[in-house]
N, C-alpha and C positions, 0 to 999 in steps of 0.2 A: 400674751401676744395674740393678735387676731389677723387672719388673712382673708382677703376677698379677691376672687378671680386671679390668684397668684399661681402661675404654673398649673399644676394639676388640681389645685384646691379651689372649690367654688366658694365655700365659706367655712372657716375653721377657727376655733379659739383654743389656746393652750394656756394652762396655768402651770408655771414651771417651779421645780424645786430650787431652793436657793443654792444647792450644791451640785448634784449630778442628775442629768436628764438623759435618758436613753431612748432613741427611736429605733424600733425593731420591726422587721417585716421583710417580705420578699422584695427582690429588685423591681423597680418601677412603681412602687407604691407612693413615693414622694418623701422618703426619709431625708435625702440630701436636700430636697427643696425646702424643708423646714429650716435646716441649717443655713441654707442660702438666704432665706428671708431674714434670719438673725444677722447675717453678714450685711445684707442690704441696709438694715437699720443703722449699722455703724458707718458704712462707706457710701451709701446712696447709690449703690450699683451691685449687680450680681457678681459673685466670684467666678461663676462658670460661663455666663453668657452676658457680655456687656451690652448687647443690643436690647434696649429697653422693651420694645414692642414684642420681642420673642419671649418675654417673661410673663406676658398677659395670657390668661387661660384661653385656649382655642374657642372661637365663637363669641368672645367678649371683647369690649373695646377699652377696658381700663383695669387697673389693679390698685388695691390699697393694702399696705402693711402697717399695722399699728403696734407699737411696743411700749410697755410701761416699765420704767427702770427706777431703781433706787440708787442714787449716787450721792455720797457724802450726806446721808440721812435726809436727802431731799428727793421728792418724786419728780421724775422727768418723763414726759410723754413725747415720743418721736413717731411721726407719721410720714411714710414715703408713699406717694401716689403718682400714677402715670396714666395718661390717656393717649390713645393712638393719635398721632399727628400733633400732639402738644408737648410742651416741655415738662419734664418731670418736676415734681415739687417735693421738697423736704421741709417739714415743719417741726419745730421744737416748741412744745407747750403752746401750740396754736399759732405760732409766728413763723412765717416762711423765711428760709435763708435766702439772702440775695445771691450769695456765692456758695456753691456746694462745698468748696474747699474750706469754708469756715466751720463745717461740721466735722471734718476729718480730725480724729484724735479725741473727740468728745467722749466717745464710747470705745475705748481701746479693745481690740479684738484680734485674736490670732486663730487662723484655721490651719489644720493639718489634714490633707486630702490626697487621694491618689493622683489628682490633677496637678499636684506639686511637682510631679516628675518632669513637667514642662521646664522647670528651672534647670534641669540637667540636659534634657534633649533638645530644647528649642534654642533660638538664637540669643544674642547678648541682650536684646531688648527686654526679654522676660526677666533676666537677672537684674537689669537696671531698675525695672519696675519694683522688684523685691526690695532692693536697697533704698530706693526712694520712698517706698511705702512705709518702711520701718522708721526712717528718719522723720518723714512727714507727720506721723502720728503724734510726735512730741515737739515738732518744730514748724509752726505755721509759716514762719518767715522763709524757711527752706522751700516749702511747697510753692509759695508765691514767686520766689526766685526762679524755680524750675519752670513754672508757667510762663514767666517773662522770657526766659531763655528759649523755650520752644516756639514762642510767638516770633521772636527775632529770627530764629533759625528758619522758620517757614517763609518769612519775608525775604531773607537772603537767598534761599533756594529759588523762590519765585523770580527774584531779580536776575539770578544766573540764567534761568530759562528765558527770561525776557531778552537779555543780552544776546543769547544764541539765536533766538527767533528773529531778532531785528538787526542782527549783525552789527551790534554796537557795544560800547563798553565805557563805563565811568568809574574810575578808581576812587574818586571822591565819595560817591554814593556808597560804594562797597565798604569804604573805610569806616563810615558811620556805623554800619552793621557789625563790622569787625570789632570796633571798640566796645559796642554793647555786648556782643557775644563774649568778648574777653572779660568784661566786668562781671557778668552773671556767671559765666563758666568757671571763673577763678573761685568765686564764692562756693559754688556747688562742689568743685573739686576739693576744696579745703574741708568742707563738711563731710563729704564722702570718705576722705582720707582719715579724718578724725573718728568717724563712725567705725570704720574697719579696725582701727587701732584699739578701740574700746570693745568692739563686738567679738573680735577673734578669740581672746582668752575665754570669754563666756561660752562661745561655740565649742572650743576644744574641750572644755570641762564637761559640757553636756554630752559631747560625743563619746568621751572617755567613759562616762557612767552608763551610756547605752550599749557601747560595744565592749565593755569591760576592759578597755585599753588594748584590745587585740589588733587594732588597725591604726596606722598613722595617717591622719588626714590633714589637709591644709586648705586655706581659703585666702586667695590673693586678689587684691584690687589692681586691675590693669587699666592704665589710662595713658593716653598720648601726652597728657600734661605732666606726667612723671619726668619726661625728657626735656620739655621746653614749654615756655609760656604760650598761651593760646593766640595772643596777638601776632607773635612771630610765626607761629605755625600757619595761621590763616594767610598772612602776607607772603610767606615763602612758597606756598602751594597754590597760588591763585591760578596758575596755568592748568593744573589738574582739575580744579573746581570748574574752570571755564569749559573744559572738554567734557566732563561728566555732568555739568549743569546741576551740581549738588555739592554741599559743604562736606568735605571728606575728613575734616579734623575738628575735634571738639569733644565735650563731655558726653555727647550723644553717641560716641563710639566706645565709651567705657565698657568694661566687662568684669565679671568675677570669675576667677579660675577655681574650679572645684577639683581637688586632687586626692587620691588615695595611694599611699606608698609611693609618692612621687610621680604618679601617672594620672591622666584625666579620668575621673570617675565614670564619665560617660562611656568610655571604651573599656576600662579595666575593672569597673566595680560590678559585682553581682547585683541582682535585683534587691536582695536583702541588704547589701551594703549601701546601695543607693538610697533605699528607704530609711536606713538608720541615719545616713548623712542628712537627709532632708528633715527628719524628725528633730535631730540635734539643732539644725539650722532654725527651725520654727520654735523650738523651746528656748533657744538663745534669744530669738526675737521677743518671745514672751518676757524673758528676764530683763532684756534691754528696755522694753516699753514700760514694764512695771517700775524699774529703777528711775526712769525719767518722769513718768506721769504720777508716781506714788499711788497708783490704782492697780488692782489686780485685773488684767485684761480678761475678757470672756474667752474661753478656749473651746473651739469646735474641733472634734475628732471625727472626720467623715470616713466611714468604711475603713477604720483603722486596722482591722484584723486582716484586711486584704494584703497579701504578700509579706506580712510580718508573722513570725511564728508566735505561738501562745506565750512562750517565755518572755519574748521581747515586749509583747503587749502588756503582760503582767508587770514587767519592770517599768514600763511607761506609766501605767496607772498608779504604781507604787510611788513613782517620782511625784506624781500629781498629789498623792496623799501625804507624802513626807513634808511637802512644803506648803506655804500659804498661797494656794491657788484660789481663785474665785469660783465662778460658776463654770460648770463643764457640761458640754453637750456632745453626745456620742451617737453615731448611727451604725447599725450592724444588721446583718441578715439573720443571725441566730440569737434569739432571745436568751436561751439557756446559757450559751457561751458568754454573752455579755454580763448576765446577772451573776454568773459564777465568779467572774473577775472582779466585778464591782463590789460583791459582798466581802471581798478581802480588804477592801478599803473601808475604813470606819467613818463613813460619811452618809448623810441622808441621800436618798435617790428616788427617782420616779421613772417607771417604765411606761413608754407610750407605744402600744402595739398599733401599727398602721396597716 
């Protein structure tokens, strides 16, 4: 992989080990930025900062990330480039994608990072992005349905604002949007429900192995569509929508409830318990994507020793060793600590001091 003007890197090239790669060094040297560049090649965007221009090195006006992959015994070259004031470009083997969504899922990847805590502390939007991200990596049709739904939702919201500003109303026009939201929303609700049904046992099994079964956790999909179909909900609540100038019902209100021993983990889980919950969630994501794509996703462990005791980290690395994981990338501030744990895993590895 090579980086040009990406974040704090002017020009850098890395030759990776096929199994384990460790980036070690003090805070601020760019360990996480290397992992983010790998993430960028899979998703066409940064995990930590979705504003493209802010990923360009200070004082420069473009960046280029280039990655060479071996997938199913075939070499694939992915290039992500961005220039200030211009649209980002993603190329596969020299050919630019017309739609970025076509690239999602081509290079399956899972990241575990301290930033994942947002899944617990932030609003429902973050958790919806998680569920959509996992399903989309293996289901391009789902991603397209979601894009269509969000487009219609934005148009319906604009119409509600227009009605309020011009003191007018047309139920016929609104009905067209209601029908489309109902159609797309019902498909999304069905796929999210099916996903949770399959994902939950995988997650619980992962959590049990990480926490040694000491904690009872649950993961619940909460949706207004559990009670009633979307078309009825939209029609029955039109007065509320008119007042708020916003669509109050739909799959854009869905949420995931994270609980420990019957209580919200946000309020009742310790930092260690929250971290274990998130790692189980991400490893279950790994299992789910692997089962559906028949490919080992790349796994990024960013600052994994942060807030996790050495025993849990060792357990995590052992889990990685026990099973058929693919390529692993780790960042940490302490080279000795990382190497001591990695040596217990019988895999080849490369240390990158930064």
